[in-house]
N, C-alpha and C positions, 0 to 999 in steps of 0.2 A: 663595223671598223675595218673590215678586208679590202670593202669598195672603196673607200676612202684611200687607201694606201694604193689599191692598184690605181686611182684616176690619178695618181703621178706617173702613169709607166705611160708613156706614147703608146694610142693602139696600133701602130706600126710593130710595134716591139711584141704584141702581145699573140701574136701569131708567127710564128717561125719557121719558114720554110724555104728552100733555096731553089736553085733552079734544077731542073729533072735532066739535065746532059749527065750523062751513064760515065765510069771508070772504067772504058773500053771493056763494057759489058762483065764486070769480075762478077762469077755466081757468088751468092754470098747465101746461109742461112741465118745467120744473125750479124749483127754490127760488128762484133769483132772480126770479121772475114776482109773487113774494107779499110782502105787505107782511112788517116785522118782527115776530116771533113768530110767524108762522104757517112750516107745511112744506108741500111740495107733497107731496101723495098720490100715488104712483104707479099706484093701481089705480083713481082716479076721477078722476086729474088736475084736482084743484081743490085750492086752499088751505084748510089747516085749522089751526084756532089750536094751538098746542102746540110739540112738540118730536117729533122722530121717534125709534123706538127704537134703541140701537144693544147688539150683543151684548159682554156683559162678564162675567169669570168671577167668579162668586159665592165667597163666602168656603169654601165646601165644593169646589172646584176644578173645579165643573161650569159650562156657560155656559146663559145664558137662551135665550127661544126667538128670539130675532129674527133677519131673516133673512140667510142664510149665500150670497146670490147676488143679484146685481142685477136691475133690473126685466126685462131681457131672458133673466134665468135663468145669465148668466156669472158665473163664478166671480170669487170678490174677491181671489186670491192665495192663498188657505189662511190668511189670519190670524185666524180669528175662534178658532181653537182653543188654549186655552190650553193650559201645561205641565200635564203630570200626576202627580201623586206617585207615589214610588218608585218612580220608573223605569220607569212603565208608559205604553207607546205605542200609540194608536190604529192600528190596520190599515185597510187601504180597504173591509175588509169588515166593519169594525166589532169586529173582535174585538181584545183585549188583549196583548201578548205584555210580557215581561221582559228585554228584550235588551240591559243596560246595561255601561258600563265605569266605575267611579269612580276618577280619578286618584289616586296615591296624595299623601297629604298632605305638604306642606313639598318638594317637589321640583318645580323651577323651574329649566330650561336651558335657554336661548334658544340658538340657533345660527342663523347667516347662511344662508339656501337658496339662494338664487339673488339675483342684481344684474342691474342693467342699466348701463354706464358707458362704453363703446366704440361708440357708432352708427356706423354706415357711412355713412348719408345726413345731411349736416347735422353733420358730426362733431365742429367745437369747439362745437355747441350741445350741452353734456352736464350741464350745472348743471341743479340745480331747487329750487326757492323756493316752492313752492306745494303744498296737499292733492290727492294722488292721488284717482280715484275707479275704482272698479272693476264692473263689469259686463257680462253676455254678449254680444258685438258680433259674434261672429263664429261661422260655422258651420265646428267644427273636425270634426267626426264624419262629415260630408258626408250629412246626411240630408235638406238642404233645407229645414232650420229652424235659428233662431239661437233658441237656449232654453237651458236650465239643465244638459243635457245635454253641452253643449258646455264647453271651456275658458275661465274667466272672463278677462276682458280687463283690462289697466291701461290708461288714458287718464291723461294728466299735459301740462304742458307744458313746454318744456327751453328753455335760453337759454344764452350764451357769456358765462361768468363775466368773461372779461376784459374785456368791452366796456362793464360796469357790473354794481351787483347790484340795481339798483331801474328801472323802468320802461323797461326797454328790449325790443326786439323777443322772442318767443317764439314757440316752432315746438310745435304740436299733436301728441304721439305717442301712438298704440296700441300696446301690446308685450302678449303672451301670458303669462297670469299661470303657466302652465306652463314650468318651467327646461329649455333647452336643454341637449343633452350638455356643452358646454364651461362650463357653470354661469351662464350666462347669459339675459336674459328674450330671447325673440325678436321682433325688430319684423314689426308688420304692417304700419303704415303711416306717415308723418311727412309733415305738411303746414306750410309756410313763409307760405301767401298766404291770409288777411289776416294781418298782422303782430297776434300776439297780446300783450295785458298778461303778461309773464313771470311776476307774482305772483298772479294772480288767480284764481281758482277755475273749475272746469268743472261741469257738470250733465247727466247722464245720464237721461232718461227717452224715454218714447213722446212726439214731440210731437200726432202726426196720428192718431193711433190705427188703426194698420197693424198693429199687432203688432210691430212693430222699434223696439228704444232709437235715439234720436239724441240728440247732443252737441251742448252750448250751449256759449259761451266768449265771452269779452269780448275784442274789438279794443282796441288799445294806444290809449290816451287816454280813449276814448270809443266805445263802441257797442256792438253785442253780433253773434254770429254764431253760427248753427246748421248742425249739420252732421247727414249721415245716419250709418247705423253702418259704411258704407263710405269713409268723408272726405269725402264728396262737398257741397258747399256748398248749402244748402236755402235759406236766407234770411241777408239781413243787416238791420242797423237800425243808424240813428243814435244810437240811446237805450240807455241813458242818457247823457246829456251834461249839461255847465255844472255847476249846483252839485247834480246829481242823481248826482254820481259823483266818488270822490275817487280813490283808486288800490287796486290788489287788489281790486277788486269779486268780490262772492261768489254766482251766480247760483242761483237753484233752481227746479224745476220741480213743478204742481200743478195740478190740475184745479179752479178755484173755485168753478166754477157747475156741476159734475157733468154738462156734456155730452159726455164721451168724449174733447172735445179740451183739450190742456194750454195752460195759462197759462207763460209764462217770467216769473219776477218777481225784479228787481235793485231792491233796497232800495224805494223808493215807486214805482218803474216796473213796469208790467205791460203784457207784450206777447203778442202772438197766437201760439200755438204752431207754428200752421199757416204765417202769411204773415211772422210778425214785426213786423205792425203796430202800433203805440201802442193799447192798449185805455185806459188810464187814466193818469194822474199826480198823485200827491198832493201836496197841499200843504203837509204838517207832517212829520213826522218822517219820517228818511231810513235813520237806521241804522250811523252812523259813531262811531269810537272812537278816539284820537290820531289818526294821521293817515292812515288805511286802513276800505277801504269803499267802497260799502256793502253790508251782507248785513241779510238780512229773510226771514220764513218765514210759511206759511199754515199755519191751523189753526182748529178749529172752537171756537173758546177757550168760549163761552157753551153749547154742545150744542143749537143751534138748527135745526142743518142746512145754516147756511151757513158757510161758512169765511171767515175774515178774513186779513188780511195785518197781520202785526204787525212795524213798521217803527222802530227805536228806542224813544221813548216813546210812537209813536202806533199807535194801531189803527185800521185802515182795513176797513170793508166789500168783499165781494167786488165789488162793483162800484165801488169806489173811492170811497164816500162815507164820511166822517169820520166816526168812530164816537166816541174820545177822545182827548186827549192828556196824560201825564201832566207837570204842570208840576213841576220839578225845584226844591229850596228856592234853589240856585241856576241862574240862568239856562244854556239850552244854548249855552253860550261855544262860539267855534268852536275847532277843536282847532288846539295849539299856534298860536294867533293867527294862523291861516288865516281863510279863506273858509266853509269848511265847519264847520255845526255838529256839536258832540259830544251826539249824543243816545243811544249805545248799542248794544250787542250784544245780542240777546234770545233767550232760548229758552222753552218751555213744559213744564210740570210740574205735579203735583198735591201740596201742600203741607198740606191741613188737609181738615175731613171733609167738604165738600161736593164733589162730582163734578166741578164747572168747573176748568179749566186756572187755574193762576199765571203769570204773566210774569216771567221772572227776567231782568233786564238789567244787565250791566257796563257803567260809561261813567264815565269821570273818575277812578278810582281808588275805585269804590263798588260795592257789590252791591244790587242796589234787587230786592224782591219784589213783586210789585202783584197785585190781587184783578182776576179778568176784568172787573170795571166800571171800573178804574183808580185804586182805591183802596189807599192804600199798607200793604202785609203787614208788610214789615220793612226795615230799611236797615243794611247792616253797611259800613264801610269797609274797603279791602282794606291789609293790612299792607305797609309800606314801609321801607326803609332808605335806600341813600344815590342811586340812581338820581335822574338830574334830572326825571323824570317818571314816572308810575305809573299808565297809563289803564286794564290791564287786560286781558285776552284774552275772547274767548267763553266763555261758560259751558258747563260739562259737568255732567249732572246723573244719578245713579246711586245706587244702595244701596252706599255704598263700606265701610260697616263691618257690613253684615251683619244692623241691627236691623229691617229690614220698612220703613224710612222713608229717604225720598230725600235727600240731599246736593247739595251744588255744588262742584266744582271750577273754580277759576280759576287761570289764570297770570298774577301780575303782572310786573313788573319785577324785583322783588327775591325773591317769594317764589312756589312752588306754595301754594296754601291752599285746604282742603276747609273750606266753609263747614257749618253743621248748627244747625238750629232748634232741638234739642235741648240746644243750648249757650246759649240767648238765655233770660234772666229775664224780660224784657217786652219788648213789641212794641209799635211800630214802631222804638222807637228801638234796643233790644237793648242795651242798657248795662251789661248782668252777665251772669255764668254763675248758675245756677240752683245752689242749695245743694244740695251731695253729688253736682255733675256733676264730677268730681276727673280726668276724661278729655279733659274740655276747656282747649284752649289758653287761651281767651281768649273774650269774649263773641261769640257766633256761631260760632266756628271751632273744630272738633275737632282740627285741624292744619293746622300749616304747616310747608315745609321751603325753604332757600334756591335759589335758580337764579340761572341768569346771562342776563338779555335785557334790557339797558339800551337797546338798538339799536332794536328795534318795539315791546315792551313790552306785546304784543294775541298773543303768540302761542296757537294753541288749544291743547287736548289731547283724548283720548279714554279710555276705559274698557272692561275688558272683566273679566270673572269667569273667569280661567283654567282655574281648578278647580272650579268650580262649587259653591262653599261658602258661595255667598251674598253674599258682601263682593268688592265688584269693585274691582280692580287699575288702577291710572293709567300709562295709556303717555304721555309727553311728551318734548319733544326741545326744549332751548334752546338759545343759541351756541355750547356745546360739547359736549354730553353727551346721549345718549338714554338714556332711563331709563325704569324701571317700580317703582312704589311700591307698598307694601303700602298699599289705600284704607281699613286700620283706622286707621293710626298713622303711616304717609308714608315706613315703615322702606324704605329701598333694595334693592330686589329683585335689579334687574339696572341695568349701567349699562356703555356702550360709549362711547367719543369719535366724537365726531359733529358736524362744524361746520355751521352756517348763520349766516348774517344776518339771519336771520329774518323773517317777514312775521308771515302770518296760518296759517300750515300748521299741520298735526299729524299725527300717526301715525293712520292707522286698520288696523281688527283684521276680516278678512274671510278667507272659504276662496276664497284666491286662485285654486288648479288645481284646485279641484273634487276635493277627495281626502276629504273629510270632517272634515278638523281646519282650525282657526285658524289663521293667520297673520299678521301685521304687516307691512304695509306703509310704509316711510317715505324722506321725502327727505334727501340732501346737495347742499351745495355749496362748491365750495372755490376760492381764486385762484389756488392752485398747479396749473397746468396736468398736470403730472405724476405727481402725486398721485392715488389709485384713488379718494378719498373725492367723489364728485361721482356725481349722480343718483339711481338707486333700487334700495334693497336691501329683499330679502324675507327675513323671520325666522320659524322656526318653532321648536317644540320637537324637540330632539331624540331624544327617543323620541313623538314626535308624542301627547303625553299630554293635551294644550290639548284642551278639550271643542269641541265643534263648533259653526259659527255659520253666517250666511247666506251667499252667493256675492254680497252687492253690498253696494258703499256709495257712496251714486249721486252725491252733493252735499254740502257743508260742513255744512248745517243737516239732515244725516241724523238721523232718529228712527225707524227701522224700517217704523211704519206708514206711510211716506210714498210706498215703494215697493212695489211687488210685485218678489219675487224674480227674475222675469225680465224686469224693465224695464217693466212697464207699470204704466199709474196707477191705483189702488186705487179701487174703486168706493166710492160714497155710504155703504154700511155697513159697512164698517170701523171697528172701534172706535178711537177716536181712543187713543194712545199712553198716555196718563198713566191711563186708565181697563184699563189691560193690562199695560204694561210698567215705566209710570213713569219714563222716563229720557229722554235725550237726547245722543247723539254716543257711545251704547252700542250694541254690536252683539250680536244673541244671536238664537237658531234660536225658531221657533214651534212647538218639540217640545221634549220633555223632552231636558237640556242632556248627560244621560248616557246617550244612547241610541248602540247600538255596532253595528258589523256582525257576522256570523258567517259566514264565509266556509267552504264546504264543496265538496268536489271528487268526482266520479265518474268511471271509468273505464268509457267505456259500450261499450268494443269495441276489436279490433285490424283495421287494413287490412293482410290479407296478399298484395295484388296484386304486391308486388315480393319477397316471399320467394323466395331466401333472402337476398338484399343487406341488407333493412330492410323493418322493420314501421313502420307508422303506427300511435302509441298514443293516442286519441280519447278526448280527455278533456274534461268539462264543467264548469266554474267556477262557481259559485251563490253569490250574496250571499241568504242566508236571514235575515238579522237586521233591524235599523231605522234603520241610518245607511250611506250611502253609500261607497263604496269607491274611489279614483282608480284610473286607469288605471296599466299597469306593475305589477301584482301576479303575482309571479314563482310559477310551478308548477314541481317538482321531482320527479325520477322517480328509484327504487330498483331496481334487480334482483336481486331477493329469491331468484332460483336462485344466482345469484354472489356475494348480499352487496355488491355493488358498485353506485357511482352511473351512471346512465345518463347520458351525453351527447347530447345533440339536435342534429340537424344546425344547429338555428335557434333564438333565444334564445326560450324559452317564457315568454308573460306575457300581461296583458290587455291588449288595445287602447283598452279605453273603461272610463268610470265607471260601475260596478255600482251602481245603485238598487238598495233593498231589492224582492228578486223576479227582480231580473235576473240571467240566466245568459249566459255566453260559450264556447263550443266552442273549444279548444286544441288542436292537435295536434305530437306528439312525433313526429319521426321517428327511430326507432332503429336504426341502422346496425351491422351483424354481429350480430344479434340470437340468441337461444339455437336450437339446432336440437333436432328431434325425436330420441329421447326426453325430450331435457331439456324443462322446461317453460318456458312465457312467463308469468312470475310478477311481475307488476310492482306496484308503491306508487307513487301519485301522491299529491304533497303540496304543497297552497297555502300559500304563504306562511312557512309554518315552515320551521324547519331540518331537513334530513335528517339521519339516518335514523330519528330517534325522533319527527318533525313534531308535537314539542309545545310548543316555545318557539322563539324565535328571529325572531318574525314582524314585518313593517314596521308592521301595523296592530294596534290596540287590541280585541281581542274580547270580545264576551259569555261565548262558550265558546271555548275553545284546542287542546282535545284532540278535536275531529271534523274536523280539516283534512285527512285522509289516507283514501286507499280504494285498496284491493289488487283485482287481476283476476288470474285463474289460468286458463291453458287451455294445450292442447297447443303446443310450439314450431312453429316452420317445420320441415318436411319437410327430413330431409339432401340433400345432391346425388344425382343420378339413377347408379345404377351403381357 
């Protein structure tokens, strides 16, 4: 679906490089040393007029010749390669394989895989009303590194619902994404000081360039705090405060000036990632809607090599200088007659034929799409029924209907709405439906379904293409239900009662246990302390048929290219999201979505040291496919001599995630083995069911009939005498 969208863009726009005339040979270390309209050449350290090149997907699926590494030769996190057609996957040696699994159409059976609702530390703080985040924070495999070979972790803020729903003290918690034996997520650490805003967001990213991810949280009523990956406080800041913050603020992490050091962005406030000191404070847009905020994001919307900060209806330069503010027809009146302006929640995507980003804003019951220069592209009201207010939640962008073009999902007070520019017969007013557009519900609206959110009216949502058919499904939770909608027409695919008093939270979709399959992570809160319906839930497919995705969702303003999968920040050469994926708050891998594992096993020999009491069957399990397999893959054994199963002295399963090409040695101690002249003739089977070893596996592989191996040799010698 990404290639369909990019076919709409003229080739000339896909590689943007200006002329190389210099600006009087101005020396530069970063783009921030150059005038507007220039970029910093890393080869000459001078300011050149024009724009740097970005790697983008061409209509034929290839990529251009832009740089794949940063100035220091380091990797940018593997985000330059686009999805290949027909299930092809490029191997490290440059070869192409075809190991794929396509989920059967029409099968959608989510099940709860794990939960967190009974903490041992701070046990009364067991409710959650914020968006959790996921990243690798701990060294789970003991190799001394924190990387994607470890189990991802879930970070969130919990609180005691009996103290109150809102603006109450919150506790930072980090739990493993892998389910414990009792069906609950295992806690790594919990921190109650300083007090956090219970409904504010978290952001994860490497703040200081040391290769380890850090956690940013919002302290209660005002201020910011940063923790390292073990929960130690790195710094605190008094910012944001006053009119720069409302409540439920959502921080984001980005490298605005590409110096390898992060900035923390909260509305119109930008902090130094290492020290927490204030770098700048904007004077215009903040990023509020209803009574919650702020939230803002960074993106190079004009492709000049500089990231901008988009806060509500204002775009700031990376150094804080004001670029433009869009003036709404009605003034940015205070939210609910309060003291904070309602200037909206923003996202970025591409909705026209040029390569620049458009800004999507939801504000006071309206959807706005603006050009990167601030001109209005479209304005569509959000449907409204009987709630007192209808401000609208943060926008989600994806190809909802599989037509190769982006749509926008917004949760209002009374309806969840998918906006589609194909349903506009005129812009910017969007006053009618084009002739013949029978699938449109109304001007600018593809479909809407009733929801229940008169309380906050600004809940978020996410999307994911669970079966890889090109049309993304909507994942959403209102005050009463967790639901998954068809992106095409809003049909309810799944519904589960799930209570929340709602703030800005939304479910996230991520490979939370490193098994190669997507899971949904969402929250619950309940006034009834005896009810189990509070905390965190993790849901997956009953047969793990959902396509794979990344192991990270690091912040509320997540858009894939904003963060590397290991939690480090991307280099300046990473293609902007809207030129590659063109989505916002949707997760997907940077490889073919149908990539699959291929598990194989080989008995490499027998250790007969302890004959005649036992024999060790030495087995090697390998993943010869193109997608990782989570730890815990079982290996079974069958005695072909007696035609009976073998019971090993200990459970035989893999102890680590097997990436493509990885192998692990498994040993089965076989007690009372056959004695000579009987043969030691054994079949080993990985993942599938014995004795056929052809079906029943927990993993969907590209080849299911190559999971066994036999080894035949003389049995143990009989007793002497």
